[in-house]
N, C-alpha and C positions, 0 to 999 in steps of 0.2 A: 271144460267146466268153467262156470262163471260164478263169481262170489256176489253175495248180496250184502250191501252195507246196512247199517242200522236204520238209516232213513228209509231205505226201501222196505225193510221189514215192517216198520211203523206204517208206511203207506199201504202195504199189503193188508195189514189189520184194518185200515180205514177204507179198504176196497177201492183204491185209486185206479180209475179206469185205464189210464195210459200205462201204468205199471202192469196191470193185469194183461192188457193187450200185448205188451212186450214179452211177458213171461209165457204167454200162449204161443207166441211166435218162436221163442226159444225152445219150448217143449216140442213144437212141430218139427224143429230141425234136429231133434234127438240129442241136443246138448243138455247137460245137467246143470243144476244150480246147487251151489253149496252155501252153507251158513258157516259161521265162525263163532267160537265160544266167547270171544271178546264182545261180539255184538250182543250176545245173550246178557252179559254182564252190564253193558250199557242200557239195555232194555230194562233190566231189573232196577237199576239206579233211577230210571225215569218213572217208576211206578210209586204210587203212594199206597203202601200196604195197609194203611189205616182207613182208606177210603173204599167202601164196598164197590163203587163203580169201576175200580181198577181190577177187580177180581176177574172179570170177563177178559180183559186184556192179558192178564197174567196167564189165564188158562189157554188163551189162544197161542201165546208164545211158547208155553210148555208143550202144547200139542204139536206146533210147527217144528220145534227143535227135536221133539221125540220121534218125528216121522221123516226127518230130512237128513241129508249128509251134513254132518257138523265137523268142521276141521278144528282140531284142538291146538292149543298153545304148547310149544315145546322149546327146548333150549335153542335150537336153530332159529326159531321164530323170534325169540327174545333178542338174540344177537342181531338179527336182521332189523328188527324194530329200532334198536339203538343206532344202527348204522344209518337207517333212513332218517332218523331224527337228526343225526350229526350232519348228514349231507344237506338236509333242508336248512339247518341253522347256518351253514356255510354260505348259502345263497340268500339268506334272510327271509325264508319262506316257511317258518315253523308252523306246525299243526299240533293238535293234541296228541299226547302219548298214546291214547287209545286208538286214534286213527292210524298212527304209525304201526301199531301192533296189529290192527285189523289187516292192513296192507301186507305186513310181514308174514302173518299166518297164511294168507292166501299165496303170496309169492313163493314162500319156501315149500309149499305143497303143489307147485306147478300150476297155480291158478293165476293167470295174468290179466283177467278182465274182472271189473267190478261194476255192479249196477248201483247207482247212487243218485240221489237228488242233489247232493252236496258236492258238485264237481270240484269246487275250490279246495276241499279237504284233501283231494288225491291228485290234483292236476300236475303237481311237480314231482310225482313219483314216476320215474321214467319206465319202470318195469310193469306198470299197470295201464291197461287201456280202460278208459272210463266209458261206460254206457249210461247215458242219461235217458230219462223218460219224461 
């Protein structure tokens, strides 16, 4: 199974051709793609709920998360996120807590690959293989 980062989900909404091609290739290999509840939170924070044009994007995300495998945050994921953050601080490579949490949710659920446009966010997390598009 392969996890999708927030950047990939946004690019999916925008119909990014290189991402769609990658996802088709993954689908052909019978691998599955999973989403993460923390990415949903990031997506919601990025919307302007007072702007009518955000409505289509909100509906897209709701539909996508309603029809996909969505991995939830749990106590193990929380602990793993804190450990990732501490490890990265020790080497001077800090990232946002939400990115630590996204990585941790996937890792603690046996998902060790992530599709992202933001390689820099995850490149120092040894347990994750980054798939760029």
